[in-house]
C-alpha positions, 0 to 999 in steps of 0.5 A: 500499500503506498503512502497516498492510499493510507492518507487517503489523499495527496499532501497539500504542499503547494509551495512555489519555490525553485529549486535551490541553488544547494540541494539538499541531501536526496535532491533530484539533479537539476533539470536538463536543458530542453534539447533540441531534436525529440523534444525541442523547439524545432524552428519556433522564435520563442517570441512567437504566441506558438513558441511561447506556449510549445516553451511553457509546456516544455518547462512543465514537463522539465518540472515533473521530472524532478520529481518522476524518475524516468517514464518520459513517454509517460510523462509526455502522453499524459501531458499530450491528454492535458493539452488536448483537453482530454482524459487518460487511462494508466495502465500498470501495475501499483507502486510505479509513479502514478499518484506522484505524477499527478502531484507533480503535474498539479503543481507545475501551474497551481491547480488543485488534485484530489484522488479517490480510491475506488473499491467495490463498495464506493456509490456514486454520490461519494464522487459526485456528491449530493444534496442534504437536508439541514435540520438546523437551517431548514434548507437543502445544502449541496456537497460537492464531491471530490470530482470538483477539482482540476485534476482527479486521480481516478485510482483503480477505477476498475475495481469499483462497478459498473454502476459507479464508473457510470457515474464519470460518463457525465463529467468527462463528456460534459464536464459538469455533474448534475445533482438533483436535476441542477446541472453545476459545471466543473472549473477548467482546466479539468482532466481526469486520470484514471489507474487501472490494474491488469484484468489478469487481477482478482477483484477487477471489472471491465470498463463500460465500453462508453467509459473507456471510449471517453477516454482521450489516451490509454497509457502503459506504464512499466517499471522503470530501466535499471538504471533509473530504477537505481537512481529512485532508489538512491533518491528517496533513501538518501537523507528522508524517512519513508518511501514517497518520492517528495515533489517540493522541487517541482516548481510552478512554471504555469498557472490556470489560465496558461493551460487554457491557453496552451489548450486554446493553442493546441486547437489551433494547430493546423492540420493538412486535409491529407492527414485528417483522411489519413488519421479517418483510414487508419480508424476505418481499417480496424472496423474490418481487419482480421483479428478484430471483433470491433473496430474504433468508433468516430471517436477514434480518429477524433483522438488521434487528430486532437493527440497529434496536435497536442504533440506537434505543440509539444515539439514546436510546431504548428502543424500537423504531420503523418508522423504525429499520426503515427506516434499516437496511434497506439494510445489513442486507438488501443482501448477502442478496439476488441480483440476477437476469440482466435486472436486472444487464443494466439495471444494477439495484443491490440498493439501488435494488431495496431502496428500491423495496420500502420505498416499496411496503411500509407501514410500521405507525403507533404 
């Protein structure tokens, strides 16, 4: 059991101090300079509007790396979900830093984060809140649930039955909660980061298709590399008690309006018509591909383009390339497919089939 599970919620340590000049024992090394290749801002003047947004995005990424050792691909994909104003589902074993990632991300822009531990006895009112009558005042009072936040960590979401999971549908799609017939909008930015244990673990329930389809990305998180795990052990055990990775070194490099501006800038990233057509061809190919019982719906194409736009912005470009579509295809589509029984018997995975589809569908040359 992690410290977050024992405490019930993250520490309210919203300090915004920069990394000290002389790090204390256990402090991480200074954030590396922003590279100019894979994660760099290419061909974009820092003074341009999009260039400034890309710089903020890279600063957020660098701050998260101070708290979370390794898992660069996971960090990038979570940022794609945030910039595209979508929700992400993270699947992996316990203890890989999912809660830490949410706390660090919220701290980079001064946002609020809350955590819900999903259990078989969790009720919908425990998530969205309820209206109750107070005898003392003689009035009905609205008690807002933990869903009213900026970043909501739905921990082990597949440990709750479908009735409770369905309470998240309106929140994720409409950005609001309806209590006693009254819709209450959530303050943006709002993002659900749900974690899920692999289905072969006991006591889990498969998520309804309607809920899975509302996640922009499904991210796989695996064990860190050996050198990363060694660095993590050294950082946690040097000069402190317990096994908690601290976020004190994470500085606020943006605010909520900056995140909303980033999301608006992501929506302005240009997408050529041929790139849109390529995304649609990929999605339609999943509907007739051998080995799949069910392909991706129309939200699959939308997810491809939205995530690709965020990818372009993170890399400092104001246009989407076919390679952007390819790079987000697995997390954007893997949870929208249903394998045929023969594929499951052969041990195939959705990622393997998607890789075959990417190889078979020709990408446009721009």
